[in-house]
C-alpha positions as CSV (number, residue, x, y, z in Angstrom):
1,M,-141.9,-195.1,99.2
2,S,-139.4,-197.4,97.7
3,D,-136.1,-195.9,96.5
4,E,-136.1,-198.4,93.7
5,K,-139.0,-196.5,92.1
6,Y,-136.7,-193.5,91.6
7,H,-133.6,-195.5,90.4
8,Q,-132.6,-194.7,86.9
9,Q,-130.5,-197.5,85.5
10,N,-128.8,-195.6,82.6
11,L,-127.7,-192.8,85.0
12,A,-126.4,-195.4,87.4
13,R,-124.4,-197.1,84.6
14,A,-123.0,-193.7,83.5
15,L,-121.8,-193.0,87.1
16,Q,-120.2,-196.5,87.2
17,V,-118.3,-195.6,84.1
18,L,-117.0,-192.4,85.6
19,F,-115.9,-194.2,88.8
20,V,-113.9,-196.8,86.8
21,F,-111.2,-194.1,86.3
22,S,-108.6,-193.8,89.0
23,A,-105.1,-192.4,89.7
24,E,-103.8,-195.9,89.1
25,K,-105.5,-196.3,85.7
26,Q,-106.4,-193.1,84.0
27,D,-106.8,-194.4,80.4
28,W,-109.3,-197.1,79.5
29,S,-110.3,-198.8,76.2
30,L,-113.9,-199.6,75.4
31,D,-113.2,-203.3,75.8
32,D,-111.5,-202.8,79.2
33,I,-114.4,-200.8,80.6
34,A,-117.0,-203.2,79.2
35,A,-115.1,-206.2,80.8
36,E,-114.6,-204.3,84.1
37,L,-118.2,-203.3,84.5
38,R,-119.8,-206.2,82.7
39,L,-121.6,-204.0,80.2
40,S,-122.3,-204.6,76.6
41,K,-120.1,-202.6,74.3
42,T,-123.1,-201.2,72.5
43,S,-124.6,-199.8,75.7
44,L,-121.2,-198.6,76.9
45,L,-120.5,-196.8,73.7
46,R,-123.8,-194.9,74.0
47,I,-122.8,-193.9,77.6
48,L,-119.3,-192.9,76.6
49,R,-120.4,-190.8,73.6
50,T,-122.9,-189.0,75.9
51,L,-120.3,-188.4,78.5
52,E,-117.8,-187.3,75.8
53,R,-120.3,-184.8,74.3
54,A,-120.7,-183.3,77.8
55,R,-116.9,-183.4,78.2
56,F,-117.0,-185.6,81.3
57,V,-114.7,-188.0,79.3
58,L,-112.3,-187.4,76.5
59,R,-111.3,-189.9,73.8
60,R,-107.9,-190.0,72.2
61,E,-107.6,-192.7,69.6
62,Q,-109.1,-195.8,71.3
63,L,-108.6,-194.7,74.9
64,Y,-110.9,-192.8,77.2
65,R,-110.0,-190.6,80.2
66,L,-111.8,-188.2,82.5
67,G,-112.6,-184.8,81.0
68,P,-112.6,-181.2,82.3
69,R,-116.2,-181.2,83.3
70,V,-115.3,-183.4,86.2
71,L,-113.0,-180.7,87.5
72,D,-115.9,-178.2,87.3
73,L,-117.9,-180.4,89.6
74,A,-115.0,-180.7,92.0
75,K,-114.6,-176.9,92.1
76,V,-118.3,-176.5,93.0
77,Y,-117.9,-179.1,95.8
78,L,-114.8,-177.6,97.2
79,G,-116.6,-174.3,97.4
80,T,-119.1,-175.8,99.8
81,L,-116.5,-176.9,102.3
82,S,-115.6,-174.6,105.2
83,V,-112.0,-174.6,106.1
């Protein structure tokens, strides 16, 4: 079976949005993310609002940054590691 059959484009785009954030650039505008990922602002806004509602991103004025739900996932992952 082809993996493409199970590829979900909207989810892939949402993950791309999450991975645009970094230690070097923590705050992004809608325009900057759209340019970086070559996404339409309309599609990107839908993704960001969905991520914001789930608290994966936070919005302050016109800037977005990672939200506290990302840390929740990190805690779960860290719990799976044996030290």
